[in-house]
C-alpha positions as CSV (number, residue, x, y, z in Angstrom):
1,M,55.8,286.2,182.7
2,S,54.4,287.9,185.8
3,Q,54.8,286.2,189.1
4,P,51.6,285.4,191.1
5,N,51.1,287.1,194.4
6,P,50.1,285.1,197.5
7,S,46.5,285.0,196.4
8,G,47.4,283.2,193.2
9,H,46.7,286.1,190.8
10,A,49.2,287.9,188.8
11,A,50.2,291.3,190.1
12,A,48.7,294.2,188.0
13,G,52.0,296.1,188.1
14,N,53.8,293.3,186.2
15,D,51.5,293.6,183.2
16,D,54.2,295.6,181.3
17,A,56.8,292.8,181.9
18,M,54.5,290.4,180.0
19,H,54.3,292.7,177.0
20,E,57.8,294.0,176.9
21,H,58.9,291.8,174.0
22,H,56.1,292.9,171.6
23,G,57.4,295.0,168.8
24,S,56.9,298.6,168.0
25,L,56.0,300.1,164.7
26,R,59.6,301.2,164.3
27,G,60.9,297.6,165.0
28,Y,58.4,296.1,162.5
29,L,59.4,298.7,159.8
30,T,63.1,298.1,160.4
31,G,62.5,294.3,160.1
32,F,60.5,294.8,156.9
33,V,63.1,297.0,155.3
34,L,65.9,294.6,156.2
35,A,63.9,291.6,154.9
36,A,63.1,293.5,151.7
37,I,66.7,294.4,151.1
38,L,67.8,290.8,151.9
39,T,65.3,289.6,149.3
40,I,66.1,292.2,146.6
41,I,69.9,291.7,146.7
42,P,69.8,287.9,145.7
43,F,67.1,288.7,143.1
44,W,69.4,291.3,141.6
45,L,72.4,289.1,141.7
46,V,70.6,286.3,139.8
47,M,68.6,288.4,137.3
48,D,71.5,290.7,136.2
49,N,74.1,287.9,136.3
50,V,76.4,289.9,138.4
51,I,78.5,287.0,139.7
52,H,79.6,284.5,137.1
53,N,81.0,282.0,139.5
54,R,78.0,279.8,140.3
55,P,79.3,278.2,143.6
56,L,80.1,281.6,144.9
57,L,76.7,282.9,143.9
58,V,74.9,280.1,145.6
59,F,77.0,280.6,148.8
60,I,76.2,284.4,148.8
61,I,72.5,283.7,148.4
62,L,72.5,281.1,151.2
63,A,74.4,283.5,153.5
64,L,71.8,286.2,152.8
65,A,69.1,283.7,153.5
66,V,70.6,282.9,156.9
67,V,70.8,286.6,157.7
68,Q,67.2,287.0,156.7
69,I,66.2,284.1,159.0
70,F,67.8,285.9,161.9
71,V,66.1,289.2,160.9
72,H,62.7,287.4,161.1
73,I,63.6,285.8,164.4
74,V,64.6,289.0,166.0
75,Y,62.1,291.5,164.5
76,F,59.0,289.4,163.9
77,L,59.2,286.4,166.3
78,H,60.8,288.5,169.1
79,L,63.0,285.6,170.2
80,D,65.9,286.5,172.4
81,T,67.6,285.1,175.4
82,R,65.6,287.3,177.8
83,S,62.1,286.2,176.9
84,E,60.7,283.5,179.2
85,S,64.1,283.2,180.9
86,G,65.7,282.0,177.6
87,W,63.3,279.0,177.2
88,N,61.9,280.3,174.0
89,M,65.3,280.5,172.5
90,M,66.2,277.1,173.7
91,A,63.1,275.6,172.2
92,F,63.9,277.4,168.9
93,I,67.5,276.1,168.9
94,F,66.3,272.5,169.6
95,T,63.7,272.7,166.8
96,A,66.4,274.1,164.4
97,V,68.8,271.3,165.3
98,L,66.1,268.7,164.7
99,V,65.2,270.2,161.3
100,I,68.8,270.3,160.3
101,I,69.3,266.7,161.3
102,V,66.2,265.5,159.4
103,L,67.0,267.5,156.3
104,G,70.7,266.5,156.3
105,A,69.8,262.8,156.8
106,S,67.2,263.0,154.0
107,I,69.7,264.5,151.6
108,W,72.3,261.9,152.7
109,V,69.9,259.0,152.1
110,M,68.8,260.3,148.7
111,Y,72.4,260.8,147.6
112,N,73.3,257.3,148.7
113,E,70.2,255.9,146.9
114,N,71.3,257.7,143.7
115,V,74.9,256.5,143.9
116,N,74.0,252.9,144.7
117,M,71.4,252.5,141.9
118,M,72.4,249.9,139.4
119,P,73.6,251.6,136.2
120,M,72.1,250.7,132.9
121,S,74.1,248.2,131.0
122,P,76.1,249.9,128.1
123,Q,74.5,247.6,125.5
124,Y,71.0,248.9,126.2
125,Q,71.9,252.6,126.4
126,H,71.1,253.4,122.8
127,H,68.6,250.7,122.0
128,P,65.0,250.1,122.8
129,I,64.2,248.3,126.1
130,G,64.2,244.8,124.5
131,G,67.7,245.2,123.1
132,P,68.8,245.0,119.5
133,S,67.1,241.7,118.8
134,A,63.7,242.8,120.1
135,K,61.2,243.3,117.3
C-alpha cells in the first residue's frame, strides 16, 4: 500500500505499487489452463478406470486438488509473501489452519460417535423390532 506524505494523502507516484499484484491476461489464462488440466486429469483417471488401486487413486486425486488450490491462490487470489508485507499470506495460513482443525475435529468426533454407538443385539438382527415373540 502507498505511504502517505506529510499532508496525509497518498503519493500519486506510488499508485503503481498498489496495483502491482493484480493479474494480467496472460496470468489469468495460465491459471485457467492449469486449473482446467488439474480438473481434467482426475476426471479422466476416474472415468476411464486408469488406476485400479483405489487408495492410490484417492491419494492422486487429493494431491491434484491441493496443487489446484495453490494454482488458485497464486493466479486468481494473488496471494504471496510480498503483498501487504506478507500479512495477506499470514491471514490465509491462519484461516487454513483453523479450517483444518475444525474439519479434522469434526471427522474425529463423528468417527468416535460411530465407533461408540451401541451395536444391535444379535437376536434382533434378522427379526422385526419387537423380536420373535412380537405379533
